[in-house]
N, C-alpha and C positions, 0 to 999 in steps of 0.2 A: 252608955250604950250609942252605939253609932248605926245611921242606918247606909247600905250601901242597894242600889238599884241596878236589876241587871236584866237589861233587854232582850229584845226576840234576837235567836242567832250567835247570842254570845255563851259564856260561862267563865266564871269565876275560880281564880283556886286559892284559897283561904291555906295563910302561915301564919304561923303562931312565932317567933323570933328565928327565921327565916325555916321553921318545919314546917313540912305540908301537915295541911291536915284535912281539910277535905271540899270540895268541888259543890260549886251552888248552880242553881240554873235559873232560867228569867222570873222575874217576880222581884219584891222589897226582901231586905233582909237584915237584921239584928244583928250586928258584932260587937263583941268587947272592943273595949280602947287601943288594947294592945295587939289587936288582929288587925292582919291586911289581907289583902284580894288583889289578884291581877287578873283582869279580865281580858278575855281572849274572843276576838269573833272567828265563829265556825266557820266561816265561808273561806278562809284562810288557811293556810297549812297552819301544824301547831309546833311552835318551838319550845322546847320541854324547856322551864325553870331551872329543873334540879334533875338527878338522875331517873330517864326512863323509868328504870324498873321501881324506883319507890312511889312514884306515882300510880303506876299500874297495879299497885297493892290493893289499891281504893278500886271495889269492883263495879263502885258508881262510874267513878273513872273510867276504868278500863271499857266497858260499855258505849262509852260516847263517842269512844275511837278507833280509827283503824290503824293496825299497828303491821308495818309493813319490813321484814326482814329481808336483806339481801346479801348473800353469801359472797364470797370469793369468785372469780369467773363467774360473776352472774352479774345481769342486768335488770329489770324492773321496768317495764315501758308501760305508764300511767297514763291513763285516759280520763279525760275529764270533761262528762255528760256527752259523749263515744267521741269525744274530739280530741286527738293526739296531746298530752301536755308535755311531759318532761323525760327524760330517763334518771330513772332512780341507779344509782351507784352503789357499791357496796357499803351497808351501812343497814341503820336503821333508824325507821323514821314512822310517823303519826299524823295522819287528816285523823279531822272534826269528820263524824259522820250527822251531815246536817243536808241542806234540800243542795246540795252538790252532788253525783252520785259518778263516784269512783269504778274506777276498773283496772287492771293490774294485769299486764303478762308477763308471767317469768321467762328469763329467757337465759340457758345452758350455755355461755362463751368455752366452755370445750371443749364443744361438737365443731365442726364446718359447716352441717347442712341445717336450711333455715327448715326448720320442725312448723314452729308456732304459727297457730294461724295472726297474720299479721299484714296489713292492708299497705299498697305500693305507696299511698302519701303518707304513711308513720316511715316506711324506709327509706323515703323521701327524705326525711326533714335530718338536718343537720347534725343534729342530736347522735341521731341513730348511724347516721355515715361515716362517724368517728370509729364506728365499731365495726366496721361492714368490710366487704371487699367487692369489688365492680367489676364486673367483665361484660364484655361484650363480643358477639359473634356474629360477623355482618352477613347480610344474607347470601353471600357469594363466599362463604367461609364453612369450614367445620373443625372442631378442636377437642383435643381431649385434654380432660382431667386427670390434675395431679395433685396428690396429698399426703405431705409427706414425701416425698418422693413414689408413689407407687401409682397406678393407674387405676382411676376409678371408672370414666363412664366416658362415650361419646358425649356431646354439643353440641346440636345442631342449632339453625341460628337463632338469636335470641339477646337477651341484653340477662345476669347472672346474680345473683346475689350471696354471700358465704360470710359466717363470722369472722372476727378479725380476735387470730387468739396466735398460739405460739408454732401452731404445727405449720408448716410452709405449704400454701394453694399457688398452683402453677397452671396457667393453661396455655395448652402449643394450638398452635391455628395455623391454618393453612387454604392455602386461596383455589379454589375450585374452576374457576375458570380457565375457560384457553391460553394455555402460556406462552412463550415465545421464547427459544436460546440463538443465542446469536455464535456462530463459531467463527469469529472474527480475525484477518490477517493468518490466515496458516500455508507457511512457506512448508512446498511439500513437491519430493522429485518425483518427476513422469518417469515410467518403465525407461525410455531413451532419454534420461537426465536433464529433462528439463526442467529449472526452476521457473516456476508457479506460484504466488498468492492468492488462495482462493478462502472464498467470503462463503459462509453454508448456514442456513437457517433452518429451524428445527421448531414446529408445532408440536405442544403434548397438552396432556392433562391428568389429573389427578385423578389415582383409579383404586386404590387403597392407601387410606389416610394411616391406619395402623403400619405400615411398610414406610411412608414416607418420613413421619414423625418418628417411630419408635425402634422398626428395627433397622433403619440404618441412618447414618451420619453425613451429613452434608453433602445431601441426594442429588442439588445442583451441579455441586464440581464432578461427582461422579457420571453423571448425565454426561457434563462438558464434554469429559476426558473419554465416553463411554465415543460418544459422536465424533469424534477428533481423530481413535483411534480407527473406527471403521471410515472413515473417510480416506485418510492415508492409507487405507490398507487398499479403497475402491484403484484409489487416482494411480498406486504405485505398480499397477498391474499393467497399467493404461499407458502409448504413447500418447503424446500432443496432440499429433492428429485425432487419433480415436477417442480422446477424451473431450476434443471441442463436438464430435462427431456426434458423442454419447451422454453431453453434459444433460438432456434433459431425463435420463433413464435414470442417473444418481438415486434419485431417491424410490424407486424401487430396489435398489441393492438395499440401502441401508435402513432401510424400515426392514427387511425379510430379515437382513444381518443382527440386527441389533435387538428384535421382539422381544425375545427370551430375556434380555440382560436387563430390555427396559423395563418389565413384569417385575422383576423380581425387586427391583427399586419402588414399587407402586406408582408406577406413568404407566402410559400409554401416548405412543406416538401417532398424533393425524395429519401430518404430512412432513414434508423436507425436500431441501431443494438447495442446489447452487449459485448463489445471487448474480458474482462475481467469480471472473479468472481473469488475473491481471498478472503480464507479462512485465519482466525485464525489461530495463533500455532500448539494451546491445540486441534483444530476444522480439519485441518489437518490431526493431529495424529490419529485422532477418525475414523476419511475418511479413512487413510491407513489400520486401524484395521480390516474398516469393510468388502473393497476391498480385504483383505488378504481371510479372511474368508468367504467370499464367492464366490473365487476362489478355495479354500480349498476344499470348498463344494461340488461342479461343479468339481473338481476331483475326490473325494467320491464319486459319484454317476457314474461319466466314469468307474470306475475300479469297481466300485458293478455292472456296467451295462457288462463286459468286464467278470468278473466270473461267472455271471451266466448264458453266451452266453455260456462260455468254460465248467460248467455244465451241460448245456442241448446238448451242440455236447458230454460229455462223457455216457454222458445217452442214446443219439441214440444210439451209437456204442458199447453200453455195449448190448442193446436188439438186435442190429444186430448180435453180437456173438454167444448169445443165441439160436440164431435160425439158425445159419448155423456154423455149427462145423469145416467145413474148413476152416471160415473167422476168428474159434480164431486162430486155429494152424496157420493162416499165422500171426496174431498178435503176438504168442509165437513165432513164428521162427523170426519176426522184436527185439522183444527185447535179443533173444539171439544171435543176429546179433550185434546189439549193443552193448553188453555185451563182444562179442569177440571181437570187435575191439580193446578194450580197455585192451584186456590179449597176451600178448606174448609169452606165453609155456605154455603146458596144462600136465601134469602129471596124468597119471588114472591107480587107484589101484585097482586091482581085479580079476576076470577069465572073462571066457565068458559072464557071465551074463550081467557084465557093456554093452559088448557090444550089447549083446541082447536088453539091453534096450533104446541103443543110438539108435539102429534101428527101435526099436521100436518108438521113440522120431522124427526122423527125414524120417519112414517112411511112403509112401502113403496112407493114410484112407480108408479103402472099406467097 
């Protein structure tokens, strides 16, 4: 006989010629010399030394073990004292019932939605992420969830988790902020056959997520073409001069002409307008010549107007002097004074007759 001592939190499995006999627990045991004992720590996972089914036929040993069976398309999340421990893949597992409290959450991987009560800490664990799909919808976005090609629901902002399996899962997202579309470099003929290059811009927002993501394809391209055609339609009905005069009014026409079609795409227009009207080189030269000619004509009109006003003033002055001899004399003295300002010396040749003439000139008329 031989003595075998089993300590606390230990279990011994007795074998005879590699055949399981029984399980022994804490204490001192006497065994025949041809029997062997394998001692296990009950705080560690149990690794069966032979087929588990054989061991479980012993009711005593079966009562000491938690047996967990994980089927195909399943995983089991194991918690140890309420802390996530590991993921059990398909197979059969046995754990000792001891001071460690085990809890198990069984997950069906054949479905997409996570219906099990699993905390975020476990979902973020590396072992669990292998079996999950993660999608994030930003605060300025909305999304549509498609499972196996079928629309399931609309997603608001947030982070979403789904189980990874053979079903295809796709999230289509759209930006809900105000967006801008540039319709640049459009070469268009006006009504009077003037060739222009126009840069146009449009501000818009998503109004209907379903129309944008499901009912229409390549909505951005459709919106671009819609704005392009409306712009060409408007400019084609105007001459170059009319276009330059009504450039600020084009937004009203575009908004009114495209509102219904834009709504069918799932958008709503916020505003639009022409940023640049670019003329070809020869057209620029012609326009500059026209501008110079217009300015010269305006200058000539102003000069003629000033000349006319000056002549009218002279005529009025002449009439006044004709009616008033004193006023005529004063005007004469004014011109004599202006002439005298430019003369340094005066030499008088003659007799008393000259003095009499000066007296007569500057004398007071009676």
